[in-house]
C-alpha positions in Angstrom: 119.3 -62.1 -21.6 119.7 -61.9 -17.6 116.5 -61.9 -15.7 116.3 -60.1 -12.2 113.6 -61.2 -10.0 112.8 -57.8 -8.1 110.0 -58.1 -4.8 107.8 -56.0 -4.4 105.7 -53.6 -6.7 108.2 -54.1 -10.0 109.5 -56.9 -11.9 112.4 -56.2 -13.9 113.8 -58.0 -17.1 117.3 -56.9 -18.4 117.5 -57.2 -22.2 121.1 -56.8 -22.9 121.2 -56.2 -26.6 119.0 -52.7 -25.8 119.9 -52.4 -22.3 116.1 -52.1 -21.3 114.2 -53.0 -18.5 110.5 -53.2 -18.1 108.3 -52.8 -15.0 104.7 -53.6 -14.7 102.3 -51.4 -16.6 100.4 -50.7 -12.9 103.6 -49.5 -11.5 102.7 -46.3 -9.8 106.4 -45.1 -9.8 109.6 -46.5 -11.0 111.5 -48.1 -8.3 114.7 -46.4 -8.1 116.7 -48.8 -5.8 115.6 -51.9 -8.1 116.8 -49.7 -11.3 120.0 -48.8 -9.2 120.8 -52.7 -8.6 120.1 -53.9 -12.0 122.3 -51.0 -13.5 125.1 -52.2 -11.2 124.8 -55.7 -12.4 124.5 -55.3 -15.9 127.7 -52.9 -15.8 129.5 -54.9 -13.3 128.5 -58.2 -13.1 127.4 -60.7 -10.5 130.4 -61.1 -8.0 128.8 -59.0 -5.2 131.0 -58.5 -2.2 128.4 -59.0 0.4 131.0 -58.4 3.3 132.0 -55.0 2.1 128.6 -54.4 0.1 130.3 -53.7 -3.6 130.7 -55.2 -7.0 133.8 -56.7 -7.5 135.3 -55.5 -11.1 138.4 -55.9 -12.7 139.9 -53.4 -15.1 143.0 -52.8 -16.7 144.0 -49.4 -16.1 145.2 -46.8 -19.1 148.8 -47.7 -17.9 148.0 -51.5 -18.4 148.0 -52.4 -15.1 145.4 -55.3 -14.1 143.9 -54.2 -11.3 140.4 -55.2 -9.0 138.3 -52.9 -8.0 134.8 -52.9 -5.5 132.2 -50.6 -7.2 129.6 -49.1 -4.8 126.5 -47.0 -6.2 126.4 -43.6 -5.1 123.2 -41.3 -4.2 120.8 -41.6 -7.3 119.1 -38.3 -8.9 115.8 -38.1 -10.6 115.6 -35.3 -13.0 112.1 -34.2 -14.9 112.8 -33.2 -18.6 110.8 -32.7 -21.7 111.3 -36.2 -22.6 110.4 -37.9 -19.3 112.3 -38.8 -16.3 116.1 -39.2 -16.3 117.5 -41.1 -13.7 121.6 -40.1 -13.1 123.6 -43.1 -11.2 127.1 -42.9 -10.5 129.3 -45.6 -9.0 132.6 -45.0 -7.2 135.2 -47.7 -6.0 135.7 -48.5 -2.4 138.8 -47.0 -1.5 139.1 -48.0 2.5 138.7 -51.7 2.3 141.9 -52.9 3.9 141.4 -56.5 5.1 141.2 -57.6 1.3 144.5 -57.8 -1.0 142.7 -57.6 -3.9 141.6 -53.9 -3.3 145.3 -52.7 -2.5 146.8 -49.9 -4.7 149.8 -48.5 -5.8 150.5 -44.8 -6.1 150.1 -44.6 -10.0 146.9 -46.5 -9.8 143.9 -44.6 -10.4 140.6 -44.6 -8.7 137.4 -45.7 -10.7 133.8 -43.7 -11.5 131.2 -45.5 -13.4 128.3 -42.8 -14.7 125.2 -43.6 -16.0 122.0 -41.9 -17.3 118.8 -43.9 -17.1 115.5 -42.9 -19.2 112.4 -43.9 -17.9 109.2 -43.6 -19.7 105.6 -43.3 -18.7 105.3 -47.1 -18.9 108.1 -47.8 -17.0 110.4 -48.8 -19.7 114.0 -47.8 -19.0 117.2 -47.4 -21.0 120.7 -46.2 -21.0 121.0 -42.5 -22.5 124.4 -42.2 -21.8 127.2 -44.3 -19.9 130.4 -45.3 -19.0 131.4 -47.5 -16.6 135.0 -47.1 -15.9 136.4 -43.7 -15.9 140.1 -42.9 -14.4 140.7 -40.4 -11.8 143.1 -39.7 -9.0 145.7 -41.9 -7.4 146.1 -44.5 -5.0 142.9 -46.4 -5.9 141.0 -43.0 -5.1 138.9 -41.0 -7.4 137.5 -38.1 -5.0 134.0 -39.1 -7.1 132.5 -40.7 -3.7 132.0 -37.2 -2.8 130.9 -36.0 -5.4 127.7 -33.1 -5.8 125.3 -33.6 -8.5 125.0 -29.9 -10.3 122.9 -28.7 -13.0 124.9 -27.3 -15.5 122.4 -25.4 -18.1 118.8 -24.3 -18.4 118.5 -27.2 -21.1 118.7 -30.1 -18.6 122.4 -30.7 -18.8 123.7 -31.9 -15.3 126.6 -34.2 -14.0 128.9 -34.3 -11.0 131.3 -31.8 -9.5 134.2 -33.3 -7.4 138.1 -33.1 -6.9 140.7 -35.8 -7.7 144.5 -35.6 -7.6 147.2 -37.0 -5.3 150.5 -36.0 -3.9 154.1 -36.5 -5.1 157.0 -36.4 -3.1 155.0 -33.8 -0.8 153.9 -31.9 -3.8 150.0 -31.3 -4.1 148.5 -31.5 -7.4 144.6 -31.4 -7.4 141.8 -30.7 -10.1 138.4 -30.1 -10.5 136.4 -32.8 -12.4 132.8 -32.1 -13.5 131.6 -35.1 -15.4 128.4 -34.8 -17.7 126.7 -36.9 -20.4 127.7 -36.5 -23.9 127.2 -38.2 -27.2 126.0 -41.6 -25.3 129.1 -41.6 -22.8 130.3 -39.1 -20.0 133.1 -36.8 -20.4 135.1 -34.6 -17.7 134.6 -31.1 -18.8 136.8 -29.2 -16.3 140.3 -28.2 -17.2 140.3 -25.9 -14.0 143.0 -26.9 -11.1 142.3 -26.9 -7.5 146.1 -26.9 -6.7 149.1 -26.4 -9.5 152.3 -28.2 -9.0 154.1 -25.3 -9.7 152.0 -23.0 -7.2 151.7 -24.5 -4.1 150.3 -21.8 -2.5 147.7 -21.1 -4.9 144.4 -22.5 -4.8 141.1 -22.2 -6.5 137.7 -22.5 -5.2 135.0 -23.7 -7.7 131.3 -23.4 -7.9 128.3 -23.5 -10.8 126.9 -20.3 -10.9 123.3 -20.2 -9.6 120.4 -19.7 -12.2 122.1 -17.2 -14.7 120.1 -15.9 -17.3 120.4 -17.2 -21.0 121.0 -20.4 -22.6 123.7 -22.4 -22.7 126.1 -23.8 -20.1 126.2 -22.2 -16.5 129.6 -20.2 -16.3 131.9 -21.0 -13.1 132.5 -19.0 -10.4 136.3 -19.0 -9.3 137.9 -17.7 -6.1 141.5 -17.7 -6.7 143.5 -17.6 -3.1 147.1 -17.1 -2.0 148.1 -18.1 1.4 144.9 -18.2 2.4 144.2 -14.3 0.9 141.6 -13.8 -1.8 143.3 -12.4 -4.6 140.5 -12.3 -7.3 137.1 -13.9 -8.0 136.0 -14.2 -11.6 133.8 -16.3 -13.6 134.9 -19.1 -16.2 132.4 -19.6 -19.3 132.2 -22.8 -21.1 134.5 -23.0 -24.1 131.9 -24.9 -26.9 135.0 -25.3 -29.1 137.1 -27.1 -26.2 133.9 -28.5 -25.1 135.5 -27.9 -21.4 135.7 -24.7 -18.7 139.0 -23.7 -19.0 141.2 -21.5 -16.8 142.2 -18.1 -18.7 145.6 -17.4 -19.2 147.5 -15.6 -16.8 145.4 -17.1 -13.7 
């Protein structure tokens, strides 16, 4: 068990077996910054790089390369649900550090994203509802997730982050939309929609979540297809529950 001393209104104690932290009963509201710090230390360790303001984290990529990342927390988002408060926290590796060779990456090296949904009850206790501390996206150590937008995905409380990842291979751009949302205790990317395909360099897709549609289920996506800068068509892509993803229709 690791204990974290937090100055101010709250005192937290991480219980590693259940990933639970307890705040004083008289705390008027959750200390979001303290919770984010505790999550980052729990998931990425105590090797904080004070020069670059991020947590040093060793990770072996899916290709088997041993890499070192410096993970930085993004803007947290608090969501009120029927079961209480849910705090969404994401982390992205710093891709812009040029004075430390540990953080240099090759073309095949992905960027890294961490995603966490933290349940906070009325007594100030918090526990992970969903987590994944090392999701790989992009290339050259850049995940694109540092520019993620927090989006609401349904009227039932589903939410996540929307961003673009990809890279350039010998002058050819390949980029995809990513929508990272909680699922079965972890996080998954539910978008199969490209921004730019390898086979159609002059075609681009622009994606946004449809605003407040009626009905239950996952919100559809509004997609605009352009070619050479001119709009070709605008259409909606509904969530496919069998694929558990938003999938571009055949022919588009």
